[in-house]
C-alpha positions in Angstrom: 55.3 161.2 116.2 53.2 158.2 117.2 51.6 158.3 120.6 49.4 155.4 121.6 47.6 155.5 124.9 45.0 152.9 124.1 45.6 150.0 121.8 42.1 149.1 120.9 39.7 151.6 119.3 36.8 149.4 118.2 36.7 151.2 114.8 37.8 148.1 113.0 35.1 145.9 114.4 33.1 146.5 111.2 35.8 144.9 109.0 37.4 148.2 108.0 40.6 150.0 108.9 42.0 153.5 108.4 44.5 154.7 106.0 47.0 157.4 106.7 44.7 160.1 105.2 41.8 158.9 107.4 39.9 157.1 104.7 38.4 153.8 105.7 39.0 150.6 103.7 37.9 147.0 104.0 40.5 144.9 105.8 40.8 142.6 102.8 41.6 145.6 100.4 44.8 144.9 98.4 46.5 148.0 99.9 45.7 146.9 103.4 46.8 143.3 102.6 50.1 144.7 101.2 51.1 146.7 104.2 49.8 144.0 106.6 52.1 141.5 104.9 55.0 144.0 105.1 54.4 144.0 108.9 54.4 140.2 108.9 57.7 140.2 107.1 59.1 142.7 109.6 58.1 140.2 112.4 59.8 137.3 110.7 62.9 139.4 110.3 62.7 140.1 114.1 62.7 136.3 114.7 65.7 135.9 112.3 67.6 138.5 114.3 67.5 136.3 117.4 70.1 134.2 115.5 72.2 136.9 113.9 74.9 139.4 114.9 77.5 141.9 113.6 77.0 143.4 110.2 74.1 141.2 109.2 72.2 142.0 112.4 72.8 145.6 112.0 71.6 145.6 108.3 68.5 143.7 109.4 67.7 146.2 112.1 68.0 149.0 109.5 65.7 147.0 107.1 63.1 146.6 109.9 63.0 150.4 110.2 62.7 150.7 106.4 59.8 148.2 106.4 57.9 150.6 108.7 58.6 153.4 106.1 57.4 151.1 103.3 54.3 150.2 105.3 53.5 153.9 106.0 54.0 154.5 102.3 51.5 151.8 101.3 49.1 153.1 103.9 49.1 156.5 102.2 47.0 156.8 99.1 47.6 159.3 96.4 50.0 159.8 93.6 52.6 162.3 95.0 55.5 160.0 95.7 58.1 162.7 96.2 60.3 162.1 99.3 60.0 165.7 100.3 56.2 165.6 100.8 54.6 165.4 104.3 53.8 161.7 103.6 56.5 159.2 104.4 57.6 157.5 101.1 60.0 154.8 100.2 63.0 156.2 98.2 65.3 155.1 95.5 68.2 155.6 98.0 66.8 152.9 100.2 66.8 150.5 97.2 70.3 151.5 96.3 71.5 150.7 99.8 70.0 147.2 99.6 71.7 146.7 96.2 75.1 147.7 97.7 74.6 145.4 100.7 73.6 142.5 98.3 76.8 143.1 96.2 79.0 143.2 99.3 77.5 140.0 100.8 77.5 138.2 97.4 81.2 139.0 96.9 82.2 136.3 99.4 79.9 133.6 98.1 80.4 130.9 95.6 78.4 131.0 92.4 75.2 129.1 92.6 75.1 125.7 90.7 71.5 124.7 91.8 68.4 126.0 93.4 68.8 126.3 97.2 66.5 124.6 99.8 65.5 126.8 102.7 67.1 125.7 105.9 70.5 125.2 107.4 71.0 127.4 110.4 68.1 128.9 112.3 69.1 132.3 111.0 69.1 131.1 107.4 65.7 129.2 107.7 64.1 132.4 109.2 65.6 134.6 106.5 64.2 132.3 103.8 60.9 132.5 105.4 61.1 136.4 105.6 62.1 136.3 101.9 58.9 134.4 100.9 56.7 136.7 103.0 58.3 139.8 101.4 57.7 138.2 97.9 54.0 137.9 99.0 53.9 141.6 100.1 55.4 142.5 96.8 52.7 140.6 94.9 50.0 142.3 96.9 51.5 145.7 96.4 51.5 145.1 92.6 47.9 144.0 92.8 47.1 147.3 94.7 49.1 149.2 92.0 46.9 147.7 89.4 43.9 149.4 91.1 45.3 152.6 92.2 48.6 154.6 92.4 51.2 153.0 94.5 54.7 154.3 94.9 57.0 152.4 92.5 59.9 152.8 94.9 58.0 150.8 97.5 57.5 147.9 95.1 61.1 148.1 94.0 62.2 148.1 97.6 60.2 144.9 98.3 61.6 143.3 95.2 65.2 144.1 96.1 64.6 143.1 99.7 63.7 139.6 98.8 67.0 139.3 96.9 68.8 140.8 99.9 67.2 138.2 102.3 68.1 135.4 99.8 71.7 136.4 99.8 71.6 137.0 103.6 70.4 133.5 104.1 73.3 132.1 102.1 75.7 134.1 104.3 74.0 132.8 107.4 74.8 129.2 106.3 78.6 129.3 106.8 78.7 125.5 106.1 77.4 126.1 102.6 74.1 126.1 100.8 71.7 123.2 100.9 71.2 122.4 97.3 68.2 121.1 95.6 68.9 117.7 93.9 66.3 117.3 91.2 64.5 113.9 91.4 66.5 112.8 94.4 63.6 111.1 96.1 62.0 109.4 93.1 
């Protein structure tokens, strides 16, 4: 379990940070950038939760916990991605839960007829922002995976999470989607 008595260590003053196995990496390393961006997404979801309640808020709370799992996974180098290892790894079950929640939320929504502009309620706007941050985290995780082994389930989780946040943003706009009108301001 985590126990922090002191927040600053000075070990990162040289521009490096530690991975879960104790190895040091530059702070601009793709793996570090990926899990740092996962942390950023988690923070944006925390802001969105200031404007949500009920089932959506409960799901977002669970997702925030999952994002710590994904961050821990990305902070752990190696190629053993089994969930039963001593390292915390993202799992296919976490991805499946997102898919089930997406399907349940989407059942009550009208089919899309246009692209959606981010906005509407405060919850929807923050969920759209979280979605774009998750997409960036996914791109960074893919970059890292091009250089070294990265758990495919972690990348899949981020991909599915951005879809989840998109649908959640639609749910958070009970007045309807704000649709893009091509060429509207020409």
